[in-house]
MARVEX-511263 format. One line per field, with one value per residue (C-alpha): residue number from 1; residue in one letter; x, y, z. Coordinates in Angstrom, 3 decimals. Example, Ala and Ser with C-alpha at 12.3 -4.5 7.8 and 13.67 -1.06 7.14 Angstrom:
resi <- (1 | 2)
resn <- (A | S)
X <- (12.300 | 13.670)
Y <- (-4.500 | -1.060)
Z <- (7.800 | 7.140)
END
This chain:
resi <- (1 | 2 | 3 | 4 | 5 | 6 | 7 | 8 | 9 | 10 | 11 | 12 | 13 | 14 | 15 | 16 | 17 | 18 | 19 | 20 | 21 | 22 | 23 | 24 | 25 | 26 | 27 | 28 | 29 | 30 | 31 | 32 | 33 | 34 | 35 | 36 | 37 | 38 | 39 | 40 | 41 | 42 | 43 | 44 | 45 | 46 | 47 | 48 | 49 | 50 | 51 | 52 | 53 | 54 | 55 | 56 | 57 | 58 | 59 | 60 | 61 | 62 | 63 | 64 | 65 | 66 | 67 | 68 | 69 | 70 | 71 | 72 | 73 | 74 | 75 | 76 | 77 | 78 | 79 | 80 | 81 | 82 | 83 | 84 | 85 | 86 | 87 | 88 | 89 | 90 | 91 | 92 | 93 | 94 | 95 | 96 | 97 | 98 | 99 | 100 | 101 | 102 | 103 | 104 | 105 | 106 | 107 | 108 | 109 | 110 | 111 | 112 | 113 | 114 | 115 | 116 | 117 | 118 | 119 | 120 | 121 | 122 | 123 | 124 | 125 | 126 | 127 | 128 | 129 | 130 | 131 | 132 | 133 | 134 | 135 | 136 | 137 | 138 | 139 | 140 | 141 | 142 | 143 | 144 | 145 | 146 | 147 | 148 | 149 | 150 | 151 | 152 | 153 | 154 | 155 | 156 | 157 | 158 | 159 | 160 | 161 | 162 | 163 | 164 | 165 | 166 | 167 | 168 | 169 | 170 | 171 | 172 | 173 | 174 | 175 | 176 | 177 | 178 | 179 | 180 | 181 | 182 | 183 | 184 | 185 | 186 | 187 | 188 | 189 | 190 | 191 | 192 | 193 | 194 | 195 | 196 | 197 | 198 | 199 | 200 | 201 | 202 | 203 | 204 | 205 | 206 | 207 | 208 | 209 | 210 | 211 | 212 | 213 | 214 | 215 | 216 | 217)
resn <- (M | A | P | S | I | E | A | A | R | E | Q | V | A | E | V | G | R | R | L | A | A | E | R | L | V | H | G | S | A | G | N | V | S | V | R | A | G | D | R | V | A | I | T | P | T | G | S | V | L | A | E | L | E | P | V | D | V | V | V | V | D | L | D | G | R | V | L | D | G | A | R | A | P | S | S | E | L | E | L | N | L | G | V | Y | R | R | F | G | A | G | A | V | V | H | C | H | A | P | I | A | T | A | L | S | I | V | L | D | E | L | P | C | V | H | Y | E | L | M | L | L | G | G | P | I | R | V | A | P | Y | A | T | F | G | S | P | E | L | A | H | N | V | L | A | A | L | E | G | R | S | A | A | L | M | A | N | H | G | A | V | T | F | G | D | D | A | W | Q | A | L | E | R | T | I | L | L | E | W | V | C | E | V | F | W | R | A | A | A | V | G | E | P | R | M | L | S | E | Q | Q | L | A | A | A | A | A | A | F | S | D | Q | G | S | I | E | G | T | S | A)
X <- (65.668 | 67.509 | 67.678 | 66.001 | 68.307 | 68.190 | 69.275 | 71.966 | 73.437 | 73.472 | 75.224 | 77.866 | 78.649 | 78.719 | 80.965 | 83.278 | 83.685 | 84.223 | 86.969 | 88.717 | 88.316 | 89.820 | 92.730 | 91.868 | 91.752 | 93.587 | 92.106 | 90.205 | 92.031 | 89.099 | 85.443 | 82.232 | 79.038 | 75.684 | 73.099 | 69.452 | 67.589 | 68.444 | 70.381 | 73.744 | 74.882 | 78.641 | 81.235 | 82.069 | 85.499 | 88.043 | 85.836 | 87.466 | 85.843 | 86.324 | 84.034 | 81.507 | 77.826 | 74.801 | 74.147 | 77.633 | 76.961 | 76.298 | 73.470 | 73.923 | 72.033 | 73.565 | 74.887 | 76.769 | 74.547 | 74.450 | 70.946 | 71.720 | 74.739 | 76.737 | 80.005 | 81.195 | 81.169 | 84.335 | 86.916 | 86.420 | 82.754 | 83.176 | 84.804 | 81.943 | 79.288 | 81.125 | 80.891 | 77.132 | 76.608 | 78.821 | 78.285 | 74.927 | 76.490 | 74.734 | 77.753 | 81.401 | 84.301 | 87.637 | 90.431 | 94.186 | 94.521 | 98.237 | 99.062 | 96.896 | 98.455 | 101.978 | 101.345 | 99.835 | 103.289 | 105.130 | 102.634 | 100.839 | 98.389 | 97.697 | 97.766 | 95.511 | 97.546 | 94.359 | 91.083 | 89.048 | 90.122 | 87.513 | 84.945 | 86.278 | 86.323 | 89.915 | 93.370 | 93.171 | 94.336 | 96.294 | 94.880 | 97.583 | 98.330 | 96.536 | 95.929 | 93.293 | 89.858 | 90.704 | 88.609 | 91.698 | 91.815 | 88.114 | 88.657 | 91.654 | 89.917 | 86.701 | 88.731 | 90.545 | 87.195 | 85.829 | 84.840 | 85.937 | 84.476 | 87.829 | 90.892 | 94.116 | 95.032 | 98.739 | 100.547 | 97.168 | 94.949 | 92.083 | 88.453 | 85.655 | 81.954 | 79.041 | 75.300 | 75.104 | 77.327 | 78.085 | 79.158 | 81.442 | 82.957 | 83.436 | 85.182 | 87.510 | 88.433 | 88.942 | 91.134 | 93.380 | 93.624 | 94.725 | 97.196 | 98.719 | 98.861 | 100.705 | 103.057 | 103.943 | 104.394 | 106.646 | 108.839 | 109.471 | 109.851 | 108.266 | 104.450 | 102.773 | 99.949 | 96.761 | 96.170 | 93.283 | 91.706 | 91.939 | 90.473 | 87.642 | 86.812 | 86.794 | 84.572 | 82.147 | 82.071 | 81.387 | 78.676 | 77.010 | 76.991 | 75.624 | 78.703 | 79.871 | 76.635 | 77.064 | 80.867 | 81.337 | 78.330)
Y <- (58.413 | 57.350 | 59.943 | 59.423 | 58.118 | 61.534 | 63.226 | 60.575 | 61.339 | 65.044 | 64.370 | 62.175 | 64.909 | 67.650 | 65.693 | 64.794 | 68.457 | 69.374 | 66.760 | 68.274 | 71.813 | 70.670 | 69.056 | 65.657 | 64.156 | 64.828 | 64.043 | 60.764 | 59.400 | 58.713 | 57.768 | 58.615 | 56.644 | 57.209 | 54.548 | 55.127 | 52.133 | 49.125 | 51.229 | 52.970 | 56.077 | 55.953 | 57.862 | 56.371 | 54.930 | 57.492 | 60.453 | 63.794 | 64.576 | 68.337 | 68.276 | 65.684 | 66.321 | 64.294 | 62.992 | 61.421 | 59.372 | 55.650 | 53.791 | 50.154 | 47.697 | 46.117 | 43.245 | 45.678 | 45.448 | 48.731 | 50.187 | 53.595 | 55.450 | 55.784 | 54.564 | 51.724 | 52.316 | 52.991 | 50.210 | 50.234 | 49.262 | 46.049 | 47.936 | 50.439 | 47.722 | 45.778 | 48.749 | 48.968 | 45.254 | 44.965 | 48.233 | 49.546 | 52.848 | 55.594 | 56.902 | 56.063 | 58.332 | 57.054 | 59.468 | 59.808 | 62.733 | 63.649 | 63.439 | 60.384 | 58.661 | 59.555 | 58.119 | 54.971 | 54.311 | 54.404 | 53.480 | 50.297 | 52.353 | 56.043 | 56.338 | 58.544 | 61.714 | 63.793 | 63.019 | 63.817 | 60.470 | 58.979 | 60.462 | 57.893 | 55.072 | 55.254 | 54.552 | 54.236 | 50.927 | 50.660 | 47.948 | 45.813 | 46.709 | 44.967 | 45.953 | 48.633 | 47.319 | 43.778 | 41.567 | 41.267 | 45.039 | 45.141 | 42.306 | 44.046 | 47.405 | 45.981 | 44.220 | 47.474 | 49.277 | 46.980 | 49.218 | 52.298 | 54.643 | 55.307 | 53.398 | 54.051 | 51.851 | 50.997 | 52.844 | 53.920 | 56.352 | 56.566 | 55.542 | 56.727 | 56.036 | 57.749 | 57.810 | 60.225 | 61.936 | 64.932 | 62.849 | 60.735 | 63.925 | 65.464 | 62.303 | 62.415 | 66.015 | 65.131 | 62.146 | 64.242 | 66.913 | 64.391 | 62.869 | 66.306 | 66.991 | 63.696 | 64.468 | 67.894 | 66.596 | 63.758 | 66.286 | 68.116 | 65.170 | 62.008 | 62.425 | 62.054 | 59.537 | 59.824 | 57.084 | 54.621 | 56.385 | 59.776 | 58.347 | 56.657 | 59.967 | 61.727 | 59.023 | 59.386 | 63.169 | 62.852 | 60.283 | 62.669 | 65.325 | 62.874 | 63.519 | 59.935 | 58.267 | 56.118 | 56.214 | 52.466 | 50.692)
Z <- (101.947 | 98.794 | 95.997 | 92.642 | 89.955 | 88.273 | 91.506 | 91.985 | 88.559 | 89.358 | 92.674 | 91.042 | 88.536 | 91.174 | 93.547 | 90.667 | 89.751 | 93.417 | 93.771 | 90.767 | 92.145 | 95.467 | 93.571 | 94.957 | 91.464 | 88.247 | 84.877 | 85.044 | 88.118 | 90.424 | 90.530 | 92.352 | 92.766 | 94.472 | 95.237 | 94.365 | 95.736 | 93.577 | 91.080 | 91.205 | 89.352 | 88.685 | 86.715 | 83.311 | 82.667 | 81.502 | 82.365 | 83.195 | 86.531 | 86.171 | 83.136 | 84.292 | 83.578 | 84.754 | 81.237 | 81.251 | 84.395 | 83.908 | 85.659 | 86.680 | 88.849 | 91.964 | 89.844 | 87.620 | 84.550 | 82.620 | 82.479 | 80.993 | 79.705 | 76.511 | 78.018 | 80.234 | 83.997 | 85.981 | 86.116 | 89.902 | 89.546 | 91.546 | 94.426 | 94.506 | 94.367 | 97.068 | 99.420 | 98.856 | 99.395 | 102.458 | 104.292 | 103.094 | 102.036 | 100.111 | 98.191 | 97.448 | 96.524 | 95.227 | 94.361 | 93.990 | 96.410 | 96.454 | 100.167 | 100.815 | 97.803 | 98.947 | 102.417 | 100.889 | 99.451 | 102.783 | 105.537 | 106.539 | 108.601 | 109.158 | 112.964 | 115.064 | 115.328 | 115.468 | 117.184 | 114.062 | 112.624 | 114.949 | 112.548 | 110.073 | 112.609 | 113.867 | 112.396 | 108.623 | 107.200 | 103.964 | 101.704 | 100.012 | 96.405 | 93.560 | 89.941 | 89.516 | 88.654 | 89.762 | 92.071 | 94.288 | 94.776 | 95.672 | 98.188 | 99.781 | 100.098 | 101.509 | 104.215 | 105.044 | 105.359 | 108.080 | 110.998 | 109.053 | 106.477 | 104.780 | 103.657 | 101.808 | 98.845 | 98.669 | 95.859 | 94.496 | 96.406 | 98.862 | 99.182 | 101.463 | 101.769 | 103.452 | 103.876 | 100.947 | 98.391 | 100.594 | 103.587 | 101.378 | 99.936 | 103.391 | 104.553 | 101.548 | 102.356 | 106.033 | 105.171 | 102.937 | 105.674 | 108.328 | 105.863 | 105.316 | 109.076 | 109.583 | 106.678 | 108.085 | 111.637 | 110.467 | 108.625 | 111.921 | 114.307 | 115.624 | 115.525 | 118.921 | 118.879 | 120.895 | 123.460 | 123.285 | 126.256 | 124.535 | 121.326 | 123.191 | 124.870 | 121.478 | 119.978 | 122.890 | 122.465 | 118.737 | 119.451 | 121.902 | 119.154 | 116.610 | 114.468 | 114.400 | 113.275 | 110.191 | 110.407 | 110.226 | 108.787)
END
């Protein structure tokens, strides 16, 4: 069940502060949104996520019209709304997590070096670079998210979505963890990839547990 718009604003603020505490964002470099029926609560542009309060959170409709809030919504509003329209998500998290951002500069895809990536749908694509806040960036990221619940954004950062704010946050934390594992492995030697058969077995095991539900809407 979708949260009330008041609860959605509280969740946006809480997730924003958690991202800052986990060092997955710095300053205003990131955004969070939560859908409440036909409305979306989203961080305002330029907001410092570590200091975000529910009253700061902007409310828009699914066409992007501002319904409540003293400031303009995040510059990545169209990307957030695109995820809701295309994948039926309940929440979106975008951040400039340091390891994920570093890998977005050198990789075309984050390969499956750990079976937990199947919780995000499989290898993580890197969306081609485009200017932040642009329709082109939204288009590129939405394409990279097909069949996944996470993507890297070339020379920019990362984005995840989930059924609710907490699942989107958990997926962001998981993505950064796998990025760091890959980074550390690559510093030692050639990372060993899991085979398609091994990944299929992991996906089946997660499905049996119910862990993989909603991974790729």
